[in-house]
C-alpha distance (Angstrom), angle and dihedral (degrees) to the residues before:
residue distance angle dihedral
M1 . . .
H2 3.76 . .
T3 3.78 111.8 .
Q4 3.81 104.2 -170.0
T5 3.79 93.1 111.2
L6 3.78 100.9 21.4
I7 3.82 96.8 106.8
L8 3.78 90.9 41.8
E9 3.81 92.0 54.1
I10 3.79 91.4 48.2
G11 3.82 90.0 50.5
I12 3.79 91.1 50.0
A13 3.80 91.8 47.8
V14 3.83 93.9 49.8
G15 3.79 91.3 43.4
L16 3.81 92.3 53.2
V17 3.82 91.1 47.0
A18 3.80 89.9 50.9
L19 3.82 91.2 47.1
V20 3.81 94.8 54.0
G21 3.83 88.4 43.3
I22 3.80 89.6 58.3
L23 3.81 89.7 47.2
A24 3.86 90.7 50.7
N25 3.80 91.5 50.7
K26 3.80 91.2 48.9
L27 3.80 90.0 52.8
R28 3.85 90.3 42.6
F29 3.82 92.2 -124.2
S30 3.77 130.3 134.3
V31 3.79 110.6 -86.9
I32 3.82 93.5 -139.1
P33 3.85 98.8 83.7
F34 3.81 90.3 43.5
F35 3.83 91.5 54.9
I36 3.82 90.3 49.3
L37 3.80 94.0 45.8
I38 3.83 94.8 51.1
G39 3.77 89.4 50.9
M40 3.81 91.7 50.0
A41 3.82 91.3 47.9
L42 3.81 90.2 58.0
G43 3.81 129.6 39.6
E44 3.82 123.9 78.7
H45 3.80 95.9 -7.2
A46 3.82 95.4 49.8
P47 3.80 122.0 102.3
Q48 3.79 127.3 -111.8
I49 3.81 112.8 -129.1
G50 3.82 110.3 -169.0
L51 3.78 108.5 -66.4
I52 3.85 90.7 -9.7
D53 3.79 106.7 95.4
L54 3.80 108.3 -174.3
Q55 3.80 89.9 -176.6
F56 3.82 86.9 68.4
T57 3.79 91.3 -140.1
E58 3.81 97.5 168.8
S59 3.80 98.7 32.6
K60 3.81 99.1 44.3
P61 3.87 94.6 95.8
F62 3.78 90.4 47.9
I63 3.84 92.3 47.3
D64 3.81 89.2 49.8
F65 3.79 89.6 51.8
M66 3.81 91.2 50.8
G67 3.81 86.8 51.7
R68 3.77 89.2 52.6
L69 3.80 89.2 52.8
G70 3.79 87.4 49.1
V71 3.81 90.3 61.6
L72 3.85 90.6 50.8
F73 3.80 93.6 49.2
L74 3.82 93.3 45.1
L75 3.83 92.7 51.9
F76 3.80 92.2 40.5
Y77 3.79 92.2 52.9
L78 3.81 89.5 46.8
G79 3.78 88.9 55.0
L80 3.82 90.3 51.6
E81 3.80 90.4 57.3
F82 3.79 96.9 39.8
S83 3.82 127.5 92.4
V84 3.79 125.6 177.6
G85 3.80 89.7 -165.2
R86 3.76 91.1 53.0
L87 3.81 90.1 50.5
I88 3.79 91.1 52.9
K89 3.80 92.2 48.1
S90 3.79 93.9 45.5
G91 3.74 92.8 84.5
K92 3.74 145.3 -97.9
S93 3.82 91.9 -85.2
I94 3.82 93.8 62.0
V95 3.81 93.4 44.0
S96 3.81 91.2 47.4
G97 3.81 92.9 45.7
G98 3.83 91.2 45.3
T99 3.79 91.7 50.5
V100 3.84 91.4 51.8
Y101 3.80 90.4 46.2
V102 3.82 93.4 52.1
L103 3.81 93.5 43.8
L104 3.80 95.4 49.0
N105 3.82 93.7 46.3
F106 3.79 93.1 44.5
C107 3.80 90.7 50.0
S108 3.83 88.4 48.3
G109 3.80 87.6 56.3
L110 3.80 90.1 50.2
L111 3.81 90.2 50.4
V112 3.80 95.4 48.8
G113 3.80 91.8 42.4
W114 3.82 89.9 51.8
L115 3.82 90.6 49.0
M116 3.81 89.9 50.2
D117 3.85 89.3 48.3
L118 3.80 92.0 -128.5
P119 3.83 124.6 172.2
F120 3.81 117.6 -107.2
A121 3.83 96.4 -97.0
E122 3.82 93.2 49.2
M123 3.82 89.8 46.2
M124 3.82 91.1 53.5
I125 3.81 89.8 51.1
L126 3.80 89.2 49.0
C127 3.82 90.9 51.2
G128 3.79 89.2 53.4
I129 3.81 91.6 48.5
M130 3.79 92.9 51.3
T131 3.82 95.0 44.4
S132 3.82 97.1 48.7
S133 3.81 110.5 94.7
S134 3.81 116.5 -163.9
T135 3.81 109.8 -107.8
A136 3.84 90.9 -170.5
I137 3.82 94.7 53.3
V138 3.83 94.3 42.1
A139 3.82 92.9 51.3
K140 3.82 91.9 46.5
V141 3.82 93.6 48.1
L142 3.83 93.2 49.1
T143 3.82 90.0 50.0
D144 3.82 95.9 44.2
L145 3.82 92.5 48.0
K146 3.84 90.8 45.9
R147 3.76 92.4 -125.8
T148 3.78 97.7 131.6
A149 3.80 90.7 108.5
N150 3.81 94.8 51.5
P151 3.82 115.7 112.0
E152 3.79 93.0 -124.7
T153 3.81 92.8 57.2
E154 3.82 92.9 75.5
V155 3.82 88.2 53.5
I156 3.83 91.4 48.1
M157 3.81 92.9 51.4
G158 3.82 91.6 45.9
M159 3.80 90.8 51.6
I160 3.80 90.4 48.5
M161 3.80 88.6 53.1
F162 3.79 90.7 50.3
D163 3.81 89.9 48.6
D164 3.80 89.7 50.9
L165 3.81 89.3 55.2
F166 3.79 89.4 52.7
I167 3.82 90.7 48.9
A168 3.81 90.8 55.5
M169 3.79 91.7 51.2
H170 3.83 93.5 43.9
I171 3.79 92.1 51.0
S172 3.80 89.5 53.2
F173 3.80 88.8 52.3
L174 3.82 92.1 48.0
S175 3.79 89.3 50.1
G176 3.77 88.4 65.0
L177 3.78 95.9 38.6
V178 3.82 101.6 43.0
L179 3.82 114.5 12.1
T180 3.81 94.4 54.4
G181 3.78 92.2 49.7
G182 3.81 96.1 -102.2
G183 3.80 108.2 -101.0
S184 3.76 125.2 157.9
F185 3.79 125.8 -4.6
W186 3.80 89.7 -105.5
T187 3.79 92.5 52.8
V188 3.78 91.8 52.6
A189 3.82 92.1 43.1
S190 3.82 93.9 48.6
T191 3.80 93.5 48.9
S192 3.80 91.9 46.2
L193 3.80 90.9 48.9
L194 3.82 89.2 49.0
A195 3.79 89.3 53.7
L196 3.79 90.5 48.1
A197 3.81 90.8 48.7
F198 3.79 88.6 49.8
I199 3.81 90.3 54.3
L200 3.77 94.1 46.7
L201 3.80 91.3 47.0
F202 3.77 91.2 56.9
L203 3.79 93.4 43.4
I204 3.81 91.9 52.6
L205 3.79 106.7 29.9
G206 3.78 97.8 26.2
R207 3.76 94.0 63.0
K208 3.77 91.1 52.1
L209 3.74 88.8 57.8
V210 3.81 93.4 53.7
P211 3.85 94.7 90.9
Y212 3.82 89.7 54.2
I213 3.78 91.6 45.8
D214 3.83 88.8 50.7
K215 3.79 89.9 55.6
V216 3.79 89.0 55.0
L217 3.81 91.7 46.6
N218 3.83 91.9 51.3
I219 3.78 92.6 106.4
K220 3.81 132.9 114.4
S221 3.79 96.6 -143.5
S222 3.85 109.5 99.1
E223 3.80 88.8 -163.4
I224 3.83 94.2 59.3
F225 3.84 91.6 38.0
I226 3.82 94.2 56.9
L227 3.82 91.9 43.0
I228 3.83 89.4 56.8
I229 3.81 91.6 48.2
F230 3.84 92.4 48.5
A231 3.81 91.2 46.9
L232 3.82 90.6 54.2
L233 3.77 91.8 45.9
F234 3.81 97.3 49.6
L235 3.79 95.4 38.9
V236 3.82 93.1 52.7
A237 3.83 93.7 42.3
G238 3.81 91.4 45.5
F239 3.78 93.2 47.4
S240 3.83 91.5 50.5
E241 3.78 89.8 53.4
T242 3.81 91.3 53.8
I243 3.80 91.0 58.2
H244 3.84 91.9 48.2
V245 3.78 94.8 -102.5
A246 3.80 114.4 131.1
E247 3.81 110.7 -95.0
A248 3.83 87.1 -132.4
I249 3.78 88.9 65.1
G250 3.81 89.6 52.9
A251 3.80 90.3 51.7
L252 3.79 90.3 48.9
M253 3.84 91.9 49.6
A254 3.83 91.2 49.6
G255 3.79 88.8 53.8
L256 3.81 92.7 46.9
V257 3.83 90.9 54.0
L258 3.81 94.1 48.3
A259 3.83 90.7 45.4
D260 3.83 86.3 81.3
S261 3.78 93.6 51.1
Q262 3.81 119.0 114.7
Y263 3.81 85.5 -131.6
I264 3.82 94.6 58.9
K265 3.83 94.4 119.8
R266 3.79 91.6 51.1
I267 3.80 91.5 47.5
E268 3.81 91.5 50.4
Q269 3.82 92.5 48.5
L270 3.79 93.3 51.1
V271 3.84 96.6 40.9
S272 3.83 97.7 43.4
P273 3.86 96.5 78.5
Y274 3.82 90.6 50.1
K275 3.83 90.1 48.3
D276 3.80 90.8 51.2
Y277 3.79 95.4 46.1
F278 3.80 100.2 42.8
G279 3.82 89.6 37.9
A280 3.80 89.3 57.9
M281 3.84 90.6 49.1
F282 3.83 88.7 49.3
F283 3.80 91.4 60.5
F284 3.80 91.6 41.5
S285 3.81 92.8 50.6
F286 3.80 89.9 47.2
G287 3.81 89.0 54.0
L288 3.81 90.6 48.8
S289 3.83 90.0 56.0
I290 3.81 92.1 56.1
D291 3.80 123.4 86.6
P292 3.83 105.8 -147.6
F293 3.79 90.2 -151.1
S294 3.80 90.3 61.7
L295 3.80 94.8 59.6
S296 3.80 98.2 79.2
G297 3.83 93.0 89.0
A298 3.84 91.7 52.3
V299 3.83 99.8 44.5
M300 3.82 95.5 86.1
W301 3.83 94.0 44.3
G302 3.81 92.7 44.0
A303 3.85 90.7 51.7
I304 3.82 92.1 46.6
A305 3.81 91.7 48.6
A306 3.84 90.8 48.5
L307 3.84 90.4 52.6
V308 3.79 91.3 46.8
T309 3.81 90.0 49.3
I310 3.85 93.0 52.0
I311 3.84 91.7 48.3
G312 3.79 92.2 46.5
N313 3.77 92.1 47.8
L314 3.78 92.2 50.3
A315 3.84 87.3 54.3
S316 3.84 90.8 49.2
G317 3.79 89.4 46.2
Y318 3.82 89.6 55.1
F319 3.78 92.4 52.3
A320 3.81 93.1 42.9
A321 3.81 91.7 51.9
R322 3.81 90.1 47.5
F323 3.81 93.0 49.3
A324 3.81 91.0 48.8
G325 3.80 94.3 46.7
L326 3.80 92.7 -118.2
K327 3.80 127.4 146.3
K328 3.78 116.5 -83.2
K329 3.80 93.0 -117.0
T330 3.80 90.0 64.6
S331 3.82 88.5 67.4
F332 3.82 88.5 78.0
D333 3.84 90.4 50.8
I334 3.79 90.2 52.1
G335 3.78 97.7 42.0
F336 3.79 98.3 46.1
T337 3.83 93.9 43.5
L338 3.80 92.9 51.4
S339 3.87 91.5 48.7
A340 3.83 92.0 79.2
R341 3.81 113.2 111.7
G342 3.81 126.8 -168.0
E343 3.78 139.8 114.7
F344 3.83 100.5 20.1
S345 3.80 94.1 46.3
I346 3.82 89.0 55.1
I347 3.83 91.6 46.3
M348 3.82 88.2 54.7
A349 3.81 91.0 49.5
N350 3.81 90.3 49.4
I351 3.79 89.7 55.5
G352 3.79 87.3 57.5
K353 3.80 90.6 48.2
A354 3.83 90.9 50.3
G355 3.80 88.8 51.4
G356 3.79 92.6 51.5
L357 3.81 95.0 -115.3
N358 3.81 126.5 159.4
P359 3.86 110.7 -53.1
I360 3.81 89.1 -135.7
I361 3.81 86.5 83.0
Q362 3.80 91.7 64.4
S363 3.81 92.8 48.2
F364 3.84 91.0 45.1
V365 3.79 94.8 51.5
V366 3.85 92.0 51.4
V367 3.82 92.8 54.9
Y368 3.78 92.9 39.8
V369 3.81 96.8 48.4
L370 3.80 94.2 42.7
I371 3.80 92.2 52.9
L372 3.79 96.5 46.9
A373 3.83 95.6 38.0
I374 3.80 87.8 57.9
I375 3.80 103.0 32.2
A376 3.81 100.7 40.1
P377 3.88 96.0 62.2
I378 3.83 90.0 48.0
L379 3.82 92.0 49.9
T380 3.83 89.7 45.7
K381 3.83 90.3 52.9
E382 3.81 91.2 51.7
S383 3.83 97.1 35.2
R384 3.80 96.7 114.0
N385 3.79 92.6 43.9
I386 3.82 90.0 50.2
W387 3.81 89.8 49.6
H388 3.81 93.3 49.4
G389 3.82 90.2 43.1
I390 3.79 89.9 57.9
F391 3.79 102.0 34.3
G392 3.84 101.1 23.4
G393 3.79 131.4 -116.9
G394 3.79 138.1 105.9
L395 3.79 129.0 -43.0
Y396 3.78 126.7 -79.8
A397 3.81 91.6 -107.1
K398 3.79 88.3 75.6
D399 3.78 91.9 57.2
R400 3.79 99.0 52.3
Q401 3.79 120.3 127.9
P402 3.85 129.9 -150.3
T403 3.79 111.6 -80.2
K404 3.81 119.0 -103.9
T405 3.78 130.6 172.3
L406 3.83 123.4 -107.5
E407 3.83 87.1 -113.9
A408 3.80 90.7 56.4
L409 3.76 90.3 48.5
E410 3.80 91.6 49.9
A411 3.83 91.2 49.2
K412 3.77 90.2 50.9
S413 3.80 90.8 49.4
T414 3.82 90.7 50.4
E415 3.82 90.4 49.3
N416 3.81 91.0 51.2
M417 3.81 90.7 50.3
T418 3.82 90.6 51.8
V419 3.81 92.3 50.0
E420 3.82 90.5 48.3
K421 3.82 90.8 49.0
D422 3.80 92.7 50.6
R423 3.80 93.5 52.4
P424 3.81 114.1 109.6
């Protein structure tokens, strides 16, 4: 590979990603669709102006590798914030609502996959795509709209956590079905069981190793500290790949183990910038891999799937609000908020690409994610007005609660769990 313009191309790519990020923040939209769109606008159809190669000929492999790192950091960071024990303690209402949410969205994937006449493997990828809510977009929307103090927000975050648990399990299943080339039922089952055993091993043995890991992490040097964290992340992710378990699962497990570390806040602070940077390059590299002229066949199906997702999520929002004893109007808040799709849908689609499945999945997920990443935050903002417009009543402004941070909400949730646990 010639490297005369490699650094220049990387600089241009990062600069363009930063530019559209600034634009997205000015417009108060999620940055995810902007990162994808700028990637799609460039690539093989872009012009070359002197030394400026907007096709990124030399840097494309490096950008793809940064995108691959983005997946690892996104899943690793998710693991740091995830807790199975917290999910179990969070209450029957969240588990019940989360179960309904996963079932409705998974069945929606089955319906759309059946209508598209997809083979079984592609249909399972589609089910994962349509069940994977975007944690990043949901958290940003709740913060931007100052709804973190609303009673339904705790239910939303609990359902997101339940959905994340499903994603981990589904990725392990897809590892056996897709990444090993399919094969017989026993091949798929054995690989899926291996992935499940890998997860359970880390959940059981990994946590016992946390005290020893904490001893190693008991150092003042940020340089050595982050090197140890990165070594654990890449070793676990790399090892999982060698046993035909998706490297994303390995990254998630590494995060789950370190979530119990006494240095969790320090880990999150140091890892967060890498997650943001490589995550942005992940969406950009995904956009670069998509030919905009190949999307026409997926526009109709992506739009239908987006509509089905919104309807299904409104139904799951209704049940979640009912299980939690909330007012009926909060069902629109829950349903619209959870409709956002982003990083995990694309990760599911990339599993299909790695397994050599039908390219329609890649085109579908672009249209599907772009629609919901843009529409869902708008619908969430107007959720109360939409409710009152349909069923009557005042405007949402009358229903607003005092603003609290997500950290304050989480602390309140933990306090409530402790009180519930101490009850006779």
